[in-house]
N, C-alpha and C positions, 0 to 999 in steps of 0.2 A: 504493500500500500504506500509506504514511504517512497519507494522507487517510482511508483506511478505519479504521485504528487510532485516529485522532483522533476520528472519528465514533462508534466503539464506546465510546471513553473518555467522550465526552460523554453518551451514553445511560446508562452506568453511573453517572456523576456525577449526572445528573438524577434517576434512580430513587432513589439514595441520599439526595439532598436532600429528595425527596418523603416518604420514610420518616421522616426526621428531623423534617419538618414535622408529621407525625402524632404523634410523641413529644412535641413541644411542647404540643400540645393535650391529650394524655392527662394529662400532669402538671399542667398549669394548671387543667384542669376538675375535678380532684379537690377543690379548695378549697371551692367553693360547696355541694355536697351534704354534705361532711363538716362544714361550718359549721352545717348544720341540726341536727346532733347536738350540737355544742359549745354552741349557744345555749340548749339545754335543760338544761345541766349546772348543778349547784349552784354558786352564786357568779356565774354569768353571767345566769341567770334571764330568758331570753327576749330579751336585747338583740340586735337585728339588727346593730348596729354591731360588737359583739364577735364575733358569728357570722361577720361578713365579714372579721375580722382576719387569718385565714389567707390569704385572697385578697389582702389588703393587703400582707402580708409577702412573698408570692410576687412581687408586682409591684414592691414597694419595692426589691427586689434589682436591678431594672433600672437604678434611679437610680445605684446604686453601681458596677454592673458594665458599663454601656453603653459608656463611653469606654474602659476597660481592655480590654473584649472586642474593640473595633475595633482597638486597638493590637496586641493579641495576634494578631489575624487577619493584619495586615500583617507581623508578625514571624515567626510560625511556620507560617502558612498555614491553609487551610481544614480539612484532614484532622486535623491535630494539635489544632486548636482544638475541633473536633467531638468528638474522643476525650476531651479534657480535660473538656468539658461533660457527656458521658455519664457519666464517672466521678464527677463532682460530683453529678449527678442521682441516682445510686444511693445515695450517702450522705445526700442530702436526704430521700429517701423512707424510708431506714432510720431516720433520726431521728424521722420522723413515726410510724413503726411503734412505736418505743420509747416514744412518748408514751402509748401504750395500756397500757404495763406499768410505767413508772417514775412515781414521785411520786403514786400513787393515794391518794385520801382526804385529802391535805394541801392547804393553801392558802398562797399567798404574795401579800401585798398584796390580799387579798380575792378572789383568783381561784385556780382549781385550779392546783396546781404543774405538773401535766403539760400544762396549756394552754400554758405558756411553752415547754416542750419541743417541742410541736407547732408553735408559731410559729417556733421556730428551724429546724425541719425544712423548713417552708414557705419560709423565707428562703433556706436553702441550695439548695433545689430551684429557687428563682427565679434564682439565679446560673446554674444549668444551662440553663434555658430561654432566658435572655437570651443566653448564648453561642451556643446553637443557632440562635436567631433571627438573630444577627449573621452566622452562616455561611450560612444557607439563603437568605435574601432576596436579598442582592446576587449570590450565585452563580447562582441561577435567572434573575435579571434579565440578568446578563452572558452566561450560556449562551444566552439567547434573543436576544442582540444588542441589548437595550434596546428602547425604543419599544413598539409594540403586541405584538410577539412576546415581549418580555421580560415584559410584563404577563400574557400568555397562560400562560407557564411558571409564574409566581407563582400564578395562579389554579388551575392544575392541582395544584400542591403544596397550595394552600389547600383543594382538594376533599378530599384525604386528611386534612388537618388537621381539617376539619369532620366527617369520618366518625368520627374518634376523639373529637371533642367531642360527637358525638351519642351514642356508646355509653357514655362515662364516667359522666354523671349517671344514666343508666338503670341501669347496673350497680350503682352505689352505692345508688340508690333501691330497687332490687329486693332488695338484701342487707339493708338496714336496715328495710324495711317501714314500720310505724308508729313514729314517734319520740316517746318519752316521757322522763321524767327517769331512767328505768332503762336507757335505751339508752346504751351506752358506745362509745368510739372504737374499741375492739378489735373491734367488730362489722364493721368494714370492713377488717380485716387481710387477708382474701383478695385484695382489690383492690390493697393495698400490696405483697403478695407478687408479684402479677402484674406490677406496675410495676417492681419490682426485677429480676424475671426478664427483662423486656423490655430494661432497661438493660444487663444482662450480655450477652444475645444480641447486642444492637446493637453493643456494644463489640468483641466477638469478630469479628463480620462485617465491621465497618468497618475493622478492623485489616488485613484482607486485600484490601480494595478500593482500587485505585489511583485517586487523584483529583489532577488537575492544576489548579493555581490559575490561572484564566483571565486575570486582569488583572495578575498579578505576573510580567511578562516580563523586567523588569530587576531587578537585585539590590537596588537602592535606589530608593525612591520619596520624593521631596522635595516637601512641601506648601508651595509658595511663598505660597499664600493659604490659604483654608479654605472649607468649604461654607457657612459663615455669611455669606460675601460675596454669596450668592445669595438674593434675597428669596423666591423661590418655595420654596426649601428651608426657610427660617425659618418661613413659614406652614405648610409641610408638617409640620414638627416639631410645631407646635401642634395641627394636625389629627390627627396620629397619637396624641398624648396624649389628645385628646378621643374619637377613634374607639375606642380600646381600652377606654376607660371605658364607652362606649356598648355595645360588643359584650358586655362582661362584665356590665354593670349591668342590662341588659334581662332576660336569663334568670336571673341570680343573685338579683335582687330578686324576680322572679316566683316562683322556687322558694320563697323565704321566705314570700311572700304566700299561695301555695296551701297550704303546709304549716302555716301559723300556726294554732294551735288557738283563739286568742283570737277569739270571735265578733264583737267590736266592731272588729277591725282586719283579721283574716284574710279569706280567700275563702269562709268558712263551708262548708268541705268536710268530708266524713266523716273524723273523726280516725283511724279504723282504716286508712284507705287513702290519706290525704292526702299523706304523704311519697312513697309509690310513684308516685301520679298526678303529683305535682309533678315528680319525676325524669323521668317519661315526657314531660311537657309541655316541660320545659327541654330534654330530649333532642331533642324534635321541632323546637324552635327551631334547634338545631345541625344537625339533619337538613335543614332548609330552607336553611341556609347551605351545606350540602354540595351540594344541588340547584342553588342559585344559582351557586356556584363552578364546578360541572360545566358549566352552561350557558355561563358566562362564559369558560371555557377554550376554547370553540368560537368565540365571537363576538369575543373580545378581539383577534383578528388583524385584524378589520375595523372594530370599533366602538372609538373612542378611550376612554382612561381618563377623560378630562374629561366625555364624554357619559354614561358609565356612572355616574360619581360624582354628577353633577348629578341624574339621574333617581332614583337610589337614595336620596339624602339627602332629596329632596323628598317622595317616597312615604313614607319612614320618618317624617317629621314629621307627615304626615297620619294615619298609623296610630297614632302615639303619642298625638296629640291625641284621636283617637277612643277610644282605650283609657282615657284619663283621664276623658272625658265619659260613658262607658258605665256604667250602674248595676251594682253588684255583684250585685244580685238577678237581673239578666238573665242567664240561663244558656243555653248552647248546647251541642249535641253536637259534640264536636271529635274528629277522628281523631288519635290519638296513636301515635307510632312506639314499639313495645315492644322493638325489636331483632330480633324474629323476624317482625314484620309490623305491621299496624295494628289497633287496637281503638278503640271509641268511648268517650269519657269526657265526663261533664257538668262543664263548667267555666264560670266567668263569661266573658262576651263580651270583657271586658278581656284575659283570658289569650289568647284566640284572636288578637286584634289584635296583641298584643305578640309572639306567636310568629311571625306573618307578617313581622315586621320582620327575621327571619333572612334572608329573600330579599334584603332591602335591604343589610344589613350584610355580606353575603357578598362583595360586590365592592369594598368600601371599602378594606380593607387594601392589596390589590394595586394599586388605582388610585392611592391617595395615595402609596404608596412609589414607584410608577413615575413619577408626575408630579414628585415632589420630587427624585428623583435624576437626572432627565432633564437632560443637558448638563453633569453634574458631572465626567465623565471620571475622572481619577485620584483625585479627592476622594471617590469612591463608598464606599471602605472606611471612611474617617473618618466620612462621613455616616451609614453604617449603624450605627456605634457610637453616634452621637448619637441616632439614631432609637430604638435600644434603650433608652436612658435614658428616653425619653419614653413608653415602654410602661408606666411607672409609673402612668400615667393609669388603667390597668386596676385599680389598687388604690385610688387616691385618689378617683376619681369614684364608684365603687360604695360606698365607705366613707361619703363625704359624702351620697350618695343615701340610704343606709340610716339615717344619722343623721336626715335629714329625715323618713324613714318612722317613726322612733321618736317624734319630736315632733309629727308631723302624721298623715298616712296614707300607705299604700303608693302609692296612685295619685297623690297630690300630689308624691311624690318623683320621679316621671317628668318633672316640669318641668325637672329638671337635664338629662335626656337631650335634651329638646327644644332647650334652649339650645345644647348641644354640637353637635347636628345642624345648627343654624342656621349655626354657624361653618363646619362642613364644607361646607355648601352654598355659602357665600361663597368658600371655597377653590376649589371646583370651578368656580365661575362666573368668579371674578376673580383670586384669590390664587395660582393655580397657573401663571400666565403667567410665563415666564422673561424677565425684563427685563434680565438681566445677561449676555447672550450674548457681550458683548465681552471677557469675562474668559477668558484663555487657560488651558486645562486640560490640554493635551497635553504 
């Protein structure tokens, strides 16, 4: 009977973690499509770097909250940490909503005053998703018992994460339609209302769900060493930093590229429909991530994380190089996922190749995390907090990439992505080997 209750408890915990995984993606993926509006506002005047600042603030929060979130996890447990994260997330989205009503028409240091309010909201929301990530990843890994099974559970959670990532830019793109200087941030208020409603429902439901912390069997955990003593963890931290930048930078910059009305830099799309098509194309990237994670959730029990990461990073490099080389004038008919189904859209071949990268990036997060925490034992919670700090790469790399796009071209900016993927390939092939197996972790 006890065994049956424990198994049922595990199922409930797994389903809960998968739902939280989806919330992470929903909040995170609001930044890039909303940034399309901000970059057209007076005082910002088409700057890609400033348009990506909301995304930057969202991920910058990881740098400040990663370690505290890991410590909070060991002190109050998974459930209370998740509840605190959900509460913070609600207020983060609320502040973003207020940016559409406060400080309108005024400027501070040459930028719209309400832009700073929006950035504050994105930063607060970043605290939330950092804490949720700190809870979800180690718990799914530990519930799966580590190894291939642990990676399989993370990939299952990642599938739902990608589903929300697929729908979010499409929803925002459909709401705003064509973006002009007359488009205001209040146009996406319905999405923000939905986000706040999801947080409220999640808080209420989670309050009634019993969750047992799988690795906190003793009352005190003493870290005689630290995860930094493990070389494969150190390289894994760098890889996570670069990977999140790759995952966000590919579709985020692609969204800007397709919706940019400047005929000398943009994709030369019809301005009346460019933002909507860009949202659908970016959403299709996340849809392919969903497909990749769904497939990986079946094969991860048999195919190692090392093999998956090696193949995925190699193929991604080939696709990115092809996207850089393809002329903008070369257009192809691409099936884009609209949320209800597929329709055909004329886009540069560059866009199609970049979207296909979603299949590659789909397996990277789970594979890197799984390889990096393998053999860490009781240091896993501390390692998870450190990992969350490095998710700041999702803000730093896209910001740097879009600065490159501002001074050169969108396609040239993807050189940043190629370099990042090259390191991830190194990690898969060499850096992920645990050479510190003699360190006692039990």
